[in-house]
N, C-alpha and C positions, 0 to 999 in steps of 0.2 A: 669420239672418232669412230670410223668404221674400219673393218679389216681391209688392208691395202698391201699390195705387193710392190716393194720398192727396190730399185737397183742402185748400188754404189759402185761406180766404175773407177778404174785406174788405167792410165796410159803414160807413156813417155812423151812429154811435150817438147816442142822445139821453140827456142827463143825467138819471140816476136814474129813467128810464122803463123799468123792467125788462120790463113787458109788451110795449112796442114793440120793445125790443132782442131779446127772446126770439122775437118774431114774425119778425124778420129772420133770426135764427138758424134758425128752422124753415123759412122759405122757401128760404134759400140751401142748407140741408142737403138739402131735397128736390131742388133743382136739381143739386147735386153728385152725389147718388145716381143721378139720371137720366142723368148723364154718366159713370157708371161708378166713382165714388169709393167706397172701402171704409171710409174714415175721413174726418171733416170737422173742421177745426180753425179756431178764431176767435181774436181778439186779446185782449190783456190787459184784464181787467175789461170784457169785451164785454157782459156781462149788465147791469151797473150804470152803465157809463161810468167814467171814471177821473180826469181832471184837475180836475174841478169840486170835489173835496173838499179842495183845498189849504188853505182857511181854515176848515174845519169844526172845531168843538169835538170832544172825545172823545165826548160824548153824541150829537152829530149824526152822527158817523161810525158809532157803534154802531147808530143807527137805519137806516142804509143797509146795514150788514153783516147776514149771515145765518149760521145754523149750517150746517155741511156734515157729513153728507149729508142731513140730515132737514129742511132748509129748503125753502121753496116754490120758489125758483128752481132748485135742484138737482133737485127732484121734477119740475118742468116740463121741464128739460133731459133727464131720463131718459125722460119721456113722448115728447119729440121723437125721441130716439134709438130708442125702441121703434117709433114710427110709421114712421121712416125705415129702420129695420133696420140701422143702422151705429153704431159708437161716435162720440161727439162730444166735442170739447174746447173749453172756454170758461172765462172768468175772471170773478171776482166778489170782493167784500170779504167775508171770513169772520170771524165772531164765534166766539171760542174762549176759554173761561175768563176772560172779561172783557177780552180783548185783541182787536185787529183785525189781520187779516193780508190781504195781497194774494195771493189764492189762485187757482190754475189747476186745473181738474178734468177728468178723463176719465170719461165714463159710457157705458154701453150700456143697452139696454132692461131689463136686470135690476138695474141700480143702479150705484153708484160703483165704478170700477175703480182709480183712483189720484187723488191730489191732491198739490199741491206749493205751498209758500208762498215767495214771493219772498225771496231771501236778502239783497238790497240794497234794501229798501223806503225811499222817501224823500219821496213826494209829500205826505205829512202827517206831522207830528211825533208823531201819535198812533198811527201804524202800528207794529206789531212785525215785525221781520225774522224770516224762517224760519231754521232752522239745520240742515236736512237735505237732502241730495240724494235724488232719487227716480228709480229705474229700475224699470220694470214691463213685464210681458208684455202684448202687445196683438196679437191675431190672428196669433200665431206670430212676432212681432217683439219685440225688446227696445228699449224706448223710454225717453226721459228728457224732462224738462221744465225749462226755465230761462226766467225772465220778464225781458224787457227788459234793464235794466242788468246783470243777472246775466251776460248773454252778452258784455258788454264786458270782463269779466275773464277772461283766457285760462285761468286755473286752474279756473274753474267748468265750462267746456265740456270741458276735459281730464279733470277728475275724473268728470264724468258719463259720458264715453266709457269711461274705465278701469273704471267700475263696471258696464260691460256694454252701454251704449246704442249701437245702430247708427243710430237715428233720434232726433233731439232736436227737440221742439216748442219754438219760440222766439216766444211771443206778445209783442207790443210795443204801446205807444202812443208813437210817436216821429216825428222828422223835422220839418223846417221850424220849428226852435226857435232862440231867440237863442243866439249862440255867439261866442267870440273867434276861432274858426277862420275864415280868409278865405273869403268867399263864402257863408257860412251866414247864417241869419236867418229872420225871420217872412215869411209870404206874405200879401199883401193879401187879406182876405176877399172884397173886391169881385170879385176874379178868380174865386173859387169861385162866387159868385152869378151871374156872367156866363159860366159855363163852356160853356153851350150855344151862345151867340153867338160866343164867342172861346175855343175850347178850346186853341188853340196857345199863347196867352200863359200860361195856367195850366200847361199841360204843361211848358213851358220852366222854370217855377219848380219844379214837383214833381219833375221828372227831372234837374234841375241839382244844383249843390253843396249846396242847402238840403235836398234830399230823397234821391233815389235815388243820386246820385253819392257822397253821404256814406256811405250803406249799403255801397256797393261798396268803400269803404276797408277795411272790417273783416269784413263778413258772410261773403264767400267764404272768407276766411282761416280762420274758425272751422270751416267744413266741411272745407276742404282739410287743415289741420294735424292734424285728428283722424280724417279718413276717415269722416265721418258724413253722413247726410242731414239737412239743416237745413230745418225747416218754419217759415218766417218769416211771421207774420201781423201786420197793422197796419191801423188804421182809415183810411178815406178821408174827406175833407171836414172839416166843423167839429167841433172838440173844445174845448168851453168857450171859443168865440170865436176860436180859432186853427185854421189849416188843417193837416191831416195829409195826407201824400202817398200813403198806401196802399202800392202796390208789394208786396203780399203775394206771396211767391214760394217756390219749392222749389229747393234747391241740392243737387247730388249730392256724393259723397265726393271729387270732383276740384275742387270749388269752382265748378262750372259751374251757371248758372241753367238749369234744365230746364223750368220753367213759371213764368209770372208774370202777375199781374193788370195789365191795361193800361187798363181803363175809368176814366173820371173819375166813379166811382160804385161801387155795389155790384158785386162781381165775384168770380170763382172762378179759382184756378190749380190745375190737376189734373195730376199726374204719376205715372207708374209708377216706383216706387223698386225697383230690382233688386238682388238679393243679390250678384251677381257683382262689383260695383264695390268692395265693402267691403274685402276682404282684399288686393286688388291696388292699393289707393290709396296715395299717398305718405304720408298721415297715419298709416296703420297701420304702415308701415315705420318711420316716425319714432318711434312709440310703442315698437316692438320694439327700437329702438336706444338708448333712454333709459339713463342711468347714474345711478340714484337716489342712489348714494353720494356724488355730487358736489353734491346739491341741498339740503343741510341748511339753507342760508340761507333757503330758501323757507318753511320751517315754523317758523322762530324766532319767538317772541312779539314783537309790536311794542311799542315804548316808549310809544306813544300808542294810544288806542282807535281802531278803524277808523272812517272817516267816509265815508259814501256821499253824494256831492254831484254833481248834474248840472252841465253847463257853462252853465247859465242860472239866473236868480234865481227862486226859489220865492216865491209870493205871501206865504206865512206868514213868510218871512224879512224881508219888508219892513215887517212890523207893528211 
């Protein structure tokens, strides 16, 4: 790879208001470029929003979804990338052969560069999970994409790295969710509404075990154990009535946070990702030390079908 300056953005999205969400993507992309970014990345389903589809029928979900790359939202994202002069990554629901996927796309002013469909889709029973890893060239760098839950399985990040990725974009909609884990749970929306008057109370919640502290349990490990740059994006503010913590950040191959969003609102984290850290990282030493002949158990077929389940109750499961 070459040295490259990347932006990880966060903003409060609006449910199924693609025009508004794309307007925020445009504005934040302009800001990122003005601050030196060569690539700008946004969160999971940042174009459409995400959590609100939990109880949608298949027909309703298809109405939200679009074809890629010839749908209106992809075309608008390409227009934004052309106007800003940099590649942009964002997410949406994709309609393909009558199925709906949670898809993340990378475009520049000339069109689609790459797309990836979430391997572990779960927010709606009508979503189809993707079945392919994606690694692609971007401005002289080898990049991969994994969406939210995909990054919680160590195998997915390791596979993407072994397929050649030095930079992995990790778009999320997460944090401040119900959980059996001690200290985790929802954040009172009133704290969000009152953030200007009392930012400290909200920041304690978002940066504590419900939000950032939970991220720090596993996110640095994904970067460290593989020797990759992790570009983590996440919305801030209300997401279908629940508060998300943001904390979009960039981590280096040593698992260090080198840039992070701190605002209680729309914000950018921009960092220079340098090539020199990759090959000297511990993760790359660990990959070279692997003994695949011992790992046959990893790829044995399971006796039961895989189940992707979050640590909180989905609305459609309560029906």
